[in-house]
All heavy atoms as an XYZ file, in Angstrom:
791
protein
N     -58.126     97.118   -113.695
C     -58.007     98.522   -114.074
C     -59.348     99.234   -113.899
O     -59.405    100.292   -113.320
C     -57.515     98.602   -115.518
C     -57.342     99.993   -115.990
S     -55.698    100.548   -115.541
C     -55.563    101.998   -116.492
N     -60.421     98.607   -114.430
C     -61.737     99.220   -114.307
C     -62.161     99.326   -112.850
O     -62.784    100.302   -112.465
C     -62.774     98.414   -115.087
C     -62.643     98.534   -116.578
C     -63.735     97.754   -117.282
C     -63.581     97.829   -118.782
N     -64.639     97.110   -119.471
N     -61.789     98.311   -112.061
C     -62.141     98.317   -110.639
C     -61.452     99.474   -109.923
O     -62.042    100.149   -109.100
C     -61.756     96.991   -110.007
C     -62.189     96.867   -108.577
C     -61.904     95.519   -108.025
N     -62.408     95.442   -106.674
C     -62.351     94.387   -105.939
N     -61.830     93.277   -106.432
N     -62.807     94.381   -104.714
N     -60.194     99.707   -110.243
C     -59.442    100.789   -109.607
C     -60.051    102.153   -109.967
O     -60.187    103.023   -109.112
C     -57.980    100.736   -110.031
C     -57.149    101.809   -109.348
C     -55.721    101.635   -109.636
N     -55.244    100.613   -108.691
C     -54.002    100.199   -108.634
N     -53.109    100.675   -109.460
N     -53.638     99.301   -107.745
N     -60.428    102.344   -111.209
C     -61.067    103.594   -111.635
C     -62.395    103.766   -110.910
O     -62.730    104.852   -110.443
C     -61.260    103.611   -113.173
C     -62.097    104.793   -113.604
C     -59.908    103.633   -113.876
N     -63.149    102.662   -110.800
C     -64.429    102.708   -110.097
C     -64.224    103.090   -108.631
O     -64.938    103.940   -108.102
C     -65.145    101.360   -110.208
C     -66.435    101.299   -109.452
C     -67.549    101.960   -109.923
C     -66.522    100.582   -108.264
C     -68.741    101.911   -109.228
C     -67.708    100.530   -107.564
C     -68.817    101.195   -108.045
N     -63.237    102.489   -107.971
C     -62.977    102.793   -106.567
C     -62.573    104.251   -106.387
O     -63.027    104.919   -105.460
C     -61.877    101.879   -106.027
C     -62.326    100.458   -105.822
C     -61.198     99.539   -105.391
O     -60.024     99.843   -105.600
N     -61.549     98.418   -104.811
N     -61.748    104.749   -107.264
C     -61.339    106.153   -107.173
C     -62.530    107.078   -107.401
O     -62.646    108.116   -106.757
C     -60.234    106.461   -108.180
C     -58.918    105.859   -107.786
C     -57.837    106.189   -108.769
N     -56.581    105.549   -108.373
C     -55.532    105.490   -109.129
N     -55.538    106.040   -110.321
N     -54.442    104.888   -108.698
N     -63.402    106.708   -108.306
C     -64.602    107.508   -108.561
C     -65.501    107.540   -107.338
O     -66.043    108.587   -106.987
C     -65.382    106.953   -109.753
O     -64.604    107.014   -110.921
N     -65.653    106.399   -106.678
C     -66.476    106.334   -105.472
C     -65.869    107.190   -104.369
O     -66.582    107.934   -103.691
C     -66.637    104.870   -105.002
C     -67.457    104.066   -106.004
C     -67.267    104.793   -103.623
C     -68.896    104.500   -106.128
N     -64.569    107.116   -104.196
C     -63.895    107.925   -103.170
C     -64.105    109.407   -103.460
O     -64.442    110.182   -102.566
C     -62.395    107.590   -103.080
C     -61.663    108.588   -102.206
C     -62.206    106.176   -102.556
N     -63.940    109.799   -104.687
C     -64.132    111.195   -105.062
C     -65.572    111.628   -104.816
O     -65.819    112.705   -104.274
C     -63.754    111.416   -106.533
C     -63.925    112.834   -107.063
C     -63.067    113.814   -106.262
C     -63.574    112.905   -108.529
N     -66.524    110.788   -105.173
C     -67.937    111.089   -104.953
C     -68.222    111.276   -103.472
O     -68.895    112.234   -103.080
C     -68.808    109.971   -105.519
C     -70.305    110.092   -105.259
C     -70.867    111.321   -105.957
C     -71.011    108.844   -105.720
N     -67.677    110.403   -102.641
C     -67.907    110.514   -101.203
C     -67.284    111.793   -100.647
O     -67.912    112.499    -99.864
C     -67.383    109.266   -100.476
C     -68.292    108.077   -100.792
C     -67.302    109.489    -98.965
C     -67.806    106.761   -100.272
N     -66.091    112.097   -101.063
C     -65.427    113.314   -100.589
C     -66.229    114.554   -100.991
O     -66.450    115.453   -100.172
C     -63.975    113.393   -101.114
C     -63.369    114.761   -100.854
C     -63.131    112.306   -100.486
N     -66.690    114.589   -102.218
C     -67.482    115.738   -102.673
C     -68.812    115.824   -101.930
O     -69.251    116.913   -101.544
C     -67.717    115.655   -104.177
C     -66.493    115.874   -105.050
C     -66.828    115.606   -106.520
C     -65.943    117.277   -104.873
N     -69.455    114.683   -101.719
C     -70.722    114.660   -101.001
C     -70.538    115.135    -99.570
O     -71.307    115.967    -99.079
C     -71.318    113.249   -101.025
C     -72.640    113.065   -100.300
C     -73.729    113.922   -100.956
C     -73.052    111.608   -100.330
N     -69.502    114.653    -98.925
C     -69.236    115.055    -97.543
C     -68.932    116.547    -97.468
O     -69.435    117.241    -96.592
C     -68.089    114.221    -96.948
C     -68.586    112.791    -96.697
C     -67.552    114.837    -95.659
C     -67.510    111.818    -96.292
N     -68.144    117.056    -98.383
C     -67.826    118.489    -98.382
C     -69.075    119.339    -98.584
O     -69.270    120.356    -97.914
C     -66.795    118.797    -99.460
N     -69.942    118.900    -99.481
C     -71.183    119.639    -99.740
C     -72.086    119.627    -98.522
O     -72.629    120.665    -98.123
C     -71.916    119.034   -100.953
O     -71.056    119.101   -102.087
C     -73.203    119.774   -101.240
N     -72.238    118.474    -97.926
C     -73.106    118.359    -96.759
C     -72.538    119.142    -95.589
O     -73.262    119.836    -94.878
C     -73.316    116.880    -96.397
C     -74.141    116.213    -97.501
C     -73.997    116.726    -95.049
C     -74.184    114.721    -97.418
N     -71.229    119.063    -95.400
C     -70.609    119.805    -94.306
C     -70.834    121.303    -94.477
O     -71.185    121.997    -93.535
C     -69.119    119.487    -94.247
C     -68.426    120.243    -93.162
C     -68.384    119.949    -91.847
C     -67.696    121.456    -93.312
N     -67.661    120.894    -91.160
C     -67.231    121.834    -92.033
C     -67.392    122.273    -94.408
C     -66.475    122.979    -91.824
C     -66.633    123.415    -94.197
C     -66.187    123.752    -92.915
N     -70.642    121.789    -95.680
C     -70.827    123.221    -95.934
C     -72.280    123.631    -95.708
O     -72.557    124.685    -95.126
C     -70.399    123.565    -97.354
N     -73.209    122.797    -96.143
C     -74.629    123.097    -95.968
C     -74.999    123.077    -94.498
O     -75.715    123.956    -94.018
C     -75.491    122.079    -96.747
O     -75.097    122.101    -98.114
C     -76.956    122.413    -96.651
N     -74.504    122.082    -93.777
C     -74.802    121.986    -92.351
C     -74.230    123.181    -91.594
O     -74.885    123.730    -90.712
C     -74.264    120.680    -91.786
N     -73.034    123.577    -91.946
C     -72.407    124.719    -91.276
C     -73.198    125.997    -91.532
O     -73.390    126.814    -90.638
C     -70.970    124.882    -91.750
N     -73.703    126.145    -92.736
C     -74.470    127.338    -93.088
C     -75.804    127.373    -92.366
O     -76.283    128.432    -91.989
C     -74.693    127.366    -94.599
C     -75.399    128.602    -95.089
C     -75.588    128.566    -96.594
O     -75.632    127.507    -97.198
N     -75.704    129.725    -97.194
N     -76.407    126.203    -92.164
C     -77.742    126.142    -91.579
C     -77.740    126.110    -90.058
O     -78.795    126.139    -89.438
C     -78.469    124.918    -92.112
N     -76.577    126.065    -89.449
C     -76.523    125.992    -87.995
C     -77.151    127.225    -87.368
O     -77.039    128.333    -87.877
C     -75.088    125.869    -87.505
C     -74.550    124.486    -87.627
C     -73.179    124.390    -87.011
O     -72.453    125.375    -86.958
N     -72.837    123.220    -86.549
N     -77.807    126.982    -86.231
C     -78.393    128.083    -85.480
C     -77.604    128.294    -84.207
O     -76.718    127.505    -83.864
C     -79.853    127.765    -85.129
O     -79.858    126.620    -84.272
C     -80.679    127.492    -86.367
N     -77.951    129.318    -83.449
C     -77.251    129.582    -82.197
C     -77.564    128.521    -81.155
O     -76.856    128.387    -80.172
C     -77.624    130.960    -81.671
C     -77.067    132.078    -82.521
C     -77.349    133.433    -81.938
O     -77.960    133.559    -80.886
N     -76.914    134.463    -82.615
N     -78.629    127.750    -81.359
C     -78.980    126.689    -80.419
C     -77.999    125.527    -80.485
O     -77.959    124.687    -79.601
C     -80.390    126.187    -80.707
N     -77.201    125.468    -81.516
C     -76.229    124.396    -81.679
C     -75.102    124.575    -80.667
O     -74.551    125.650    -80.528
C     -75.651    124.410    -83.100
O     -76.717    124.302    -84.019
C     -74.698    123.255    -83.305
N     -74.765    123.495    -79.993
C     -73.653    123.554    -79.049
C     -72.351    123.758    -79.816
O     -72.184    123.230    -80.916
C     -73.576    122.257    -78.259
C     -74.758    122.023    -77.359
C     -74.583    120.728    -76.651
N     -74.183    119.710    -77.618
C     -74.357    118.422    -77.465
N     -74.918    117.978    -76.398
N     -73.968    117.563    -78.388
N     -71.415    124.479    -79.227
C     -70.157    124.748    -79.932
C     -69.399    123.494    -80.353
O     -68.764    123.479    -81.390
C     -69.345    125.556    -78.911
C     -70.348    126.140    -77.990
C     -71.502    125.170    -77.969
N     -69.437    122.426    -79.592
C     -68.680    121.230    -79.908
C     -69.272    120.371    -81.003
O     -68.603    119.490    -81.531
N     -70.536    120.599    -81.369
C     -71.194    119.747    -82.355
C     -70.518    119.794    -83.721
O     -70.400    118.763    -84.379
C     -72.677    120.088    -82.498
C     -73.513    119.549    -81.370
C     -74.991    119.828    -81.548
O     -75.356    120.648    -82.419
O     -75.769    119.241    -80.816
N     -70.079    120.947    -84.168
C     -69.438    121.040    -85.478
C     -68.131    120.267    -85.484
O     -67.810    119.586    -86.443
C     -69.203    122.504    -85.883
C     -68.665    122.655    -87.283
C     -69.610    122.124    -88.350
O     -70.816    122.324    -88.256
N     -69.100    121.446    -89.345
N     -67.386    120.347    -84.400
C     -66.152    119.581    -84.300
C     -66.407    118.087    -84.313
O     -65.671    117.315    -84.915
N     -67.489    117.663    -83.657
C     -67.866    116.251    -83.652
C     -68.237    115.793    -85.065
O     -67.874    114.688    -85.477
C     -69.039    116.014    -82.708
C     -68.696    116.210    -81.240
C     -69.915    116.198    -80.341
O     -70.970    115.694    -80.749
O     -69.798    116.707    -79.212
N     -68.956    116.634    -85.782
C     -69.345    116.302    -87.157
C     -68.113    116.191    -88.044
O     -68.001    115.251    -88.842
C     -70.304    117.352    -87.717
C     -70.858    117.082    -89.113
C     -71.672    115.797    -89.137
C     -71.704    118.255    -89.573
N     -67.188    117.101    -87.882
C     -65.940    117.037    -88.650
C     -65.218    115.713    -88.394
O     -64.714    115.084    -89.321
C     -65.013    118.200    -88.286
C     -65.533    119.541    -88.760
O     -66.411    119.574    -89.638
O     -65.049    120.564    -88.232
N     -65.188    115.301    -87.129
C     -64.517    114.043    -86.780
C     -65.238    112.841    -87.390
O     -64.596    111.895    -87.840
C     -64.438    113.888    -85.257
C     -63.461    114.833    -84.601
C     -62.049    114.662    -85.135
O     -61.551    113.558    -85.288
N     -61.391    115.774    -85.435
N     -66.577    112.890    -87.416
C     -67.333    111.792    -88.035
C     -67.034    111.692    -89.526
O     -66.869    110.590    -90.057
C     -68.838    111.981    -87.820
C     -69.380    111.615    -86.452
C     -70.845    112.024    -86.347
C     -69.220    110.128    -86.192
N     -66.996    112.823    -90.208
C     -66.684    112.813    -91.637
C     -65.288    112.235    -91.874
O     -65.084    111.413    -92.763
C     -66.752    114.222    -92.228
C     -68.147    114.719    -92.468
C     -68.496    116.022    -92.134
C     -69.113    113.921    -93.063
C     -69.773    116.491    -92.373
C     -70.379    114.383    -93.301
C     -70.721    115.673    -92.956
N     -64.339    112.655    -91.054
C     -62.962    112.171    -91.195
C     -62.896    110.666    -90.928
O     -62.260    109.920    -91.677
C     -62.055    112.925    -90.223
C     -60.607    112.536    -90.325
C     -59.755    113.337    -89.354
C     -58.307    112.886    -89.437
N     -57.466    113.597    -88.486
N     -63.583    110.229    -89.878
C     -63.582    108.810    -89.519
C     -64.242    107.964    -90.605
O     -63.740    106.893    -90.961
C     -64.296    108.622    -88.183
C     -64.199    107.248    -87.615
C     -64.868    107.207    -86.250
C     -64.963    105.785    -85.756
N     -65.791    105.689    -84.552
N     -65.359    108.442    -91.156
C     -66.050    107.704    -92.224
C     -65.147    107.567    -93.441
O     -65.072    106.500    -94.053
C     -67.349    108.409    -92.603
N     -64.466    108.628    -93.790
C     -63.560    108.589    -94.949
C     -62.420    107.604    -94.709
O     -62.088    106.805    -95.583
C     -63.000    109.979    -95.227
C     -62.102    110.034    -96.446
C     -61.623    111.467    -96.703
N     -60.806    111.506    -97.891
C     -59.487    111.256    -97.903
N     -58.853    110.953    -96.792
N     -58.809    111.320    -99.030
N     -61.834    107.650    -93.503
C     -60.743    106.733    -93.188
C     -61.216    105.275    -93.226
O     -60.518    104.411    -93.753
C     -60.162    107.062    -91.812
C     -59.381    108.360    -91.792
C     -59.000    108.804    -90.393
O     -59.382    108.136    -89.401
O     -58.328    109.840    -90.282
N     -62.400    105.018    -92.670
C     -62.944    103.657    -92.693
C     -63.199    103.204    -94.120
O     -62.945    102.052    -94.470
C     -64.225    103.565    -91.866
C     -63.948    103.551    -90.382
O     -62.915    103.077    -89.929
N     -64.877    104.076    -89.612
N     -63.692    104.099    -94.941
C     -63.947    103.749    -96.337
C     -62.645    103.406    -97.053
O     -62.568    102.412    -97.771
C     -64.667    104.887    -97.060
C     -64.933    104.581    -98.494
C     -66.029    103.817    -98.860
C     -64.085    105.039    -99.491
C     -66.271    103.511   -100.197
C     -64.313    104.744   -100.825
C     -65.423    103.978   -101.168
N     -61.621    104.210    -96.858
C     -60.351    103.971    -97.520
C     -59.697    102.677    -97.047
O     -58.983    102.034    -97.806
C     -59.409    105.165    -97.306
C     -59.839    106.463    -97.995
C     -58.906    107.610    -97.602
C     -59.892    106.297    -99.498
N     -59.980    102.281    -95.788
C     -59.481    101.005    -95.273
C     -60.389     99.839    -95.683
O     -60.157     98.703    -95.278
C     -59.398    101.045    -93.747
C     -58.222    101.807    -93.208
C     -57.987    101.519    -91.726
N     -59.193    101.500    -90.934
C     -59.625    102.482    -90.158
N     -58.937    103.599    -90.084
N     -60.724    102.365    -89.459
N     -61.426    100.155    -96.439
C     -62.414     99.177    -96.905
C     -63.188     98.544    -95.752
O     -63.633     97.415    -95.827
C     -61.764     98.114    -97.783
C     -61.150     98.704    -99.036
C     -60.573     97.663    -99.925
C     -59.961     98.367   -101.140
N     -59.369     97.444   -102.062
N     -63.348     99.309    -94.669
C     -64.178     98.897    -93.542
C     -65.549     99.538    -93.757
O     -65.905    100.530    -93.122
C     -63.542     99.355    -92.222
C     -64.277     98.825    -91.006
O     -65.355     98.231    -91.161
O     -63.755     99.001    -89.891
N     -66.289     98.961    -94.675
C     -67.542     99.569    -95.125
C     -68.622     99.568    -94.052
O     -69.451    100.474    -94.001
C     -68.028     98.877    -96.395
C     -67.031     98.953    -97.516
C     -66.517     97.805    -98.092
C     -66.581    100.173    -97.980
C     -65.587     97.871    -99.114
C     -65.643    100.261    -99.001
C     -65.145     99.102    -99.572
N     -68.608     98.583    -93.172
C     -69.610     98.520    -92.105
C     -69.462     99.713    -91.163
O     -70.437    100.391    -90.849
C     -69.473     97.204    -91.335
C     -70.524     96.999    -90.290
C     -70.370     95.640    -89.615
C     -71.411     95.450    -88.527
N     -71.268     94.157    -87.861
N     -68.229     99.979    -90.726
C     -68.001    101.118    -89.838
C     -68.186    102.445    -90.567
O     -68.681    103.413    -89.981
C     -66.606    101.052    -89.224
C     -66.511     99.998    -88.119
O     -67.557     99.495    -87.670
O     -65.379     99.677    -87.716
N     -67.803    102.498    -91.841
C     -68.014    103.728    -92.620
C     -69.505    104.026    -92.723
O     -69.930    105.173    -92.556
C     -67.403    103.590    -94.009
N     -70.311    102.990    -92.958
C     -71.765    103.169    -93.046
C     -72.333    103.635    -91.710
O     -73.212    104.508    -91.668
C     -72.436    101.878    -93.494
N     -71.824    103.088    -90.613
C     -72.288    103.508    -89.283
C     -71.966    104.981    -89.035
O     -72.802    105.730    -88.505
C     -71.659    102.635    -88.207
N     -70.774    105.403    -89.430
C     -70.392    106.812    -89.272
C     -71.268    107.709    -90.139
O     -71.687    108.789    -89.709
C     -68.921    107.020    -89.638
C     -67.979    106.326    -88.665
O     -68.360    106.142    -87.496
O     -66.871    105.963    -89.093
N     -71.562    107.268    -91.332
C     -72.402    108.059    -92.234
C     -73.814    108.182    -91.663
O     -74.448    109.232    -91.768
C     -72.395    107.453    -93.649
C     -71.017    107.672    -94.279
C     -73.499    108.057    -94.520
C     -70.792    106.922    -95.562
N     -74.301    107.122    -91.028
C     -75.632    107.191    -90.399
C     -75.645    108.191    -89.243
O     -76.635    108.881    -89.019
C     -76.073    105.807    -89.948
C     -76.501    104.944    -91.097
C     -77.122    103.623    -90.650
N     -77.562    102.878    -91.813
C     -76.847    101.937    -92.410
N     -75.649    101.621    -91.950
N     -77.316    101.305    -93.469
N     -74.553    108.287    -88.510
C     -74.452    109.288    -87.436
C     -74.466    110.695    -88.029
O     -75.099    111.605    -87.494
C     -73.176    109.066    -86.621
C     -73.208    107.814    -85.777
C     -71.870    107.602    -85.091
C     -71.802    106.258    -84.401
N     -70.462    105.995    -83.833
N     -73.744    110.868    -89.135
C     -73.735    112.159    -89.824
C     -75.145    112.504    -90.312
O     -75.585    113.645    -90.207
C     -72.778    112.118    -91.009
C     -71.341    111.906    -90.631
C     -70.484    111.453    -91.797
O     -70.955    111.428    -92.941
O     -69.308    111.116    -91.551
N     -75.829    111.487    -90.844
C     -77.190    111.682    -91.355
C     -78.118    112.154    -90.234
O     -78.923    113.051    -90.425
C     -77.703    110.378    -91.980
C     -79.014    110.519    -92.694
C     -80.185    109.978    -91.900
O     -80.047    109.347    -90.868
N     -81.365    110.244    -92.391
N     -77.972    111.573    -89.051
C     -78.802    111.977    -87.908
C     -78.533    113.428    -87.533
O     -79.466    114.193    -87.245
C     -78.541    111.057    -86.721
N     -77.254    113.828    -87.576
C     -76.908    115.215    -87.260
C     -77.500    116.178    -88.288
O     -78.099    117.199    -87.936
C     -75.386    115.385    -87.197
C     -74.968    116.806    -86.951
C     -74.936    117.310    -85.672
C     -74.621    117.637    -88.008
C     -74.558    118.630    -85.440
C     -74.246    118.942    -87.789
C     -74.214    119.446    -86.498
N     -77.348    115.829    -89.568
C     -77.866    116.695    -90.632
C     -79.383    116.801    -90.526
O     -79.963    117.880    -90.681
C     -77.423    116.186    -92.030
C     -78.115    116.945    -93.139
C     -75.909    116.305    -92.166
N     -80.042    115.697    -90.220
C     -81.499    115.699    -90.069
C     -81.919    116.570    -88.883
O     -82.905    117.300    -88.955
C     -81.994    114.265    -89.887
C     -83.461    114.105    -90.051
C     -83.836    112.626    -90.059
C     -85.320    112.448    -90.268
N     -85.697    111.029    -90.253
N     -81.145    116.509    -87.803
C     -81.420    117.350    -86.636
C     -81.283    118.834    -87.005
O     -82.107    119.660    -86.627
C     -80.458    116.999    -85.504
C     -80.643    117.826    -84.260
C     -79.612    117.488    -83.193
O     -78.554    116.925    -83.481
N     -79.900    117.822    -81.966
N     -80.240    119.147    -87.763
C     -80.050    120.533    -88.186
C     -81.175    120.986    -89.114
O     -81.587    122.141    -89.080
C     -78.690    120.701    -88.870
C     -77.518    120.606    -87.922
C     -77.559    121.651    -86.832
O     -77.708    122.852    -87.147
O     -77.462    121.273    -85.654
N     -81.668    120.073    -89.938
C     -82.790    120.404    -90.816
C     -84.015    120.778    -89.999
O     -84.785    121.667    -90.379
C     -83.109    119.230    -91.741
N     -84.197    120.113    -88.857
C     -85.317    120.448    -87.978
C     -85.220    121.847    -87.405
O     -86.233    122.469    -87.095
N     -84.023    122.360    -87.299
C     -83.811    123.710    -86.768
C     -83.845    124.778    -87.858
O     -84.023    125.951    -87.575
C     -82.468    123.783    -86.063
C     -82.374    122.914    -84.857
C     -80.985    122.991    -84.277
N     -80.892    122.125    -83.110
C     -79.776    121.746    -82.562
N     -78.623    122.138    -83.069
N     -79.767    120.966    -81.522
N     -83.621    124.360    -89.089
C     -83.523    125.309    -90.207
C     -84.919    125.646    -90.749
O     -85.913    125.008    -90.406
C     -82.658    124.718    -91.309
N     -84.943    126.630    -91.613
C     -86.196    127.020    -92.267
C     -85.941    127.233    -93.756
O     -84.803    127.371    -94.197
C     -86.751    128.338    -91.667
O     -85.777    129.372    -91.839
C     -87.098    128.181    -90.197
N     -87.028    127.237    -94.506
C     -86.966    127.577    -95.926
C     -86.101    126.654    -96.753
O     -86.113    125.432    -96.602
N     -85.332    127.273    -97.638
C     -84.498    126.524    -98.574
C     -83.415    125.715    -97.869
O     -83.083    124.605    -98.286
C     -83.854    127.481    -99.579
C     -83.143    126.772   -100.696
C     -82.579    127.743   -101.731
O     -83.189    128.819   -101.947
O     -81.541    127.416   -102.306
N     -82.868    126.264    -96.777
C     -81.840    125.544    -96.026
C     -82.390    124.231    -95.490
O     -81.720    123.199    -95.522
C     -81.310    126.405    -94.887
N     -83.631    124.263    -95.004
C     -84.260    123.048    -94.482
C     -84.406    122.006    -95.583
O     -84.092    120.822    -95.382
C     -85.618    123.371    -93.871
C     -86.306    122.178    -93.258
C     -87.588    122.576    -92.550
C     -88.103    121.400    -91.755
N     -88.523    121.763    -90.427
N     -84.870    122.424    -96.749
C     -85.042    121.497    -97.873
C     -83.702    120.905    -98.305
O     -83.600    119.714    -98.587
C     -85.710    122.204    -99.045
C     -87.152    122.589    -98.770
C     -87.738    123.429    -99.895
O     -87.023    123.924   -100.752
N     -89.050    123.583    -99.885
N     -82.687    121.738    -98.359
C     -81.356    121.281    -98.770
C     -80.799    120.274    -97.772
O     -80.244    119.242    -98.157
C     -80.401    122.474    -98.914
O     -80.944    123.394    -99.864
C     -79.023    122.031    -99.372
N     -80.952    120.564    -96.490
C     -80.459    119.648    -95.465
C     -81.213    118.321    -95.478
O     -80.616    117.255    -95.304
C     -80.549    120.300    -94.088
C     -79.495    121.371    -93.815
C     -79.840    122.151    -92.550
C     -78.120    120.758    -93.708
N     -82.524    118.359    -95.693
C     -83.299    117.116    -95.759
C     -82.853    116.280    -96.965
O     -82.728    115.064    -96.867
C     -84.800    117.404    -95.823
C     -85.380    117.886    -94.497
S     -85.110    116.758    -93.111
C     -86.170    115.403    -93.572
N     -82.598    116.941    -98.089
C     -82.120    116.223    -99.276
C     -80.742    115.616    -98.999
O     -80.462    114.478    -99.392
C     -82.062    117.164   -100.481
N     -79.892    116.352    -98.303
C     -78.562    115.838    -97.952
C     -78.676    114.641    -97.017
O     -77.940    113.661    -97.160
C     -77.730    116.932    -97.283
O     -77.479    117.981    -98.191
N     -79.600    114.707    -96.062
C     -79.811    113.582    -95.139
C     -80.253    112.338    -95.905
O     -79.796    111.222    -95.619
C     -80.836    113.956    -94.072
N     -81.111    112.521    -96.890
C     -81.565    111.390    -97.702
C     -80.403    110.807    -98.507
O     -80.288    109.586    -98.641
C     -82.700    111.811    -98.624
C     -83.993    112.089    -97.881
C     -85.076    112.675    -98.785
O     -84.814    113.041    -99.923
N     -86.287    112.759    -98.261
N     -79.548    111.656    -99.039
C     -78.388    111.181    -99.799
C     -77.424    110.414    -98.897
O     -76.868    109.391    -99.305
C     -77.662    112.349   -100.477
C     -78.421    112.950   -101.635
C     -78.609    111.973   -102.781
O     -77.678    111.202   -103.109
O     -79.704    111.965   -103.355
N     -77.232    110.890    -97.680
C     -76.376    110.174    -96.741
C     -76.961    108.806    -96.410
O     -76.233    107.818    -96.299
C     -76.183    110.989    -95.463
C     -75.203    112.148    -95.552
C     -75.278    112.994    -94.295
C     -73.791    111.642    -95.777
N     -78.269    108.750    -96.258
C     -78.924    107.481    -95.974
C     -78.713    106.505    -97.134
O     -78.377    105.324    -96.920
C     -80.416    107.689    -95.724
C     -81.094    106.435    -95.239
O     -80.580    105.748    -94.346
N     -82.230    106.118    -95.809
N     -78.860    106.971    -98.370
C     -78.636    106.122    -99.540
C     -77.193    105.626    -99.581
O     -76.934    104.460    -99.861
C     -78.928    106.900   -100.838
C     -80.374    107.116   -101.128
C     -80.504    107.880   -102.446
C     -81.881    108.419   -102.661
N     -81.977    109.200   -103.913
N     -76.256    106.536    -99.300
C     -74.839    106.169    -99.310
C     -74.548    105.097    -98.275
O     -73.857    104.119    -98.552
C     -73.974    107.407    -99.074
C     -72.478    107.211    -99.072
C     -72.001    106.679   -100.417
C     -71.784    108.521    -98.737
N     -75.091    105.259    -97.068
C     -74.882    104.269    -96.013
C     -75.455    102.908    -96.419
O     -74.829    101.863    -96.182
C     -75.515    104.746    -94.718
N     -76.610    102.914    -97.045
C     -77.210    101.651    -97.501
C     -76.348    100.980    -98.552
O     -76.193     99.758    -98.542
C     -78.615    101.899    -98.056
C     -79.651    102.207    -96.993
C     -81.010    102.538    -97.574
O     -81.205    102.423    -98.807
O     -81.893    102.923    -96.799
N     -75.790    101.746    -99.465
C     -74.954    101.185   -100.515
C     -73.649    100.609    -99.980
O     -73.146     99.634   -100.496
C     -74.668    102.236   -101.592
C     -75.891    102.573   -102.413
C     -75.648    103.681   -103.430
O     -74.487    104.109   -103.582
O     -76.624    104.116   -104.052
N     -73.143    101.232    -98.915
C     -71.912    100.707    -98.314
C     -72.182     99.406    -97.614
O     -71.410     98.506    -97.553
C     -71.310    101.703    -97.336
C     -70.588    102.883    -97.964
C     -70.105    103.842    -96.874
C     -69.403    102.430    -98.796
């Protein structure tokens, strides 16, 4: 019972983290971003979630690392508070991937 509650909590945490990072990345995008990049990021988030739910933690971690690289790249293009927020999100993604 406790394990099931823990697993549901982790899934919820990941979904919330991904939604927050996606929203931040979308807000910080510049015109230099290729149009297809956002769609690719959406697919990575979806794939990571599916891998996590299938308990394929190795592939989920790999997908999260790809997302982290994208967020870090966007942070390099951003300025001010957006840059700080994106860098913090990239660090959180890195921690999540390590834990998986």
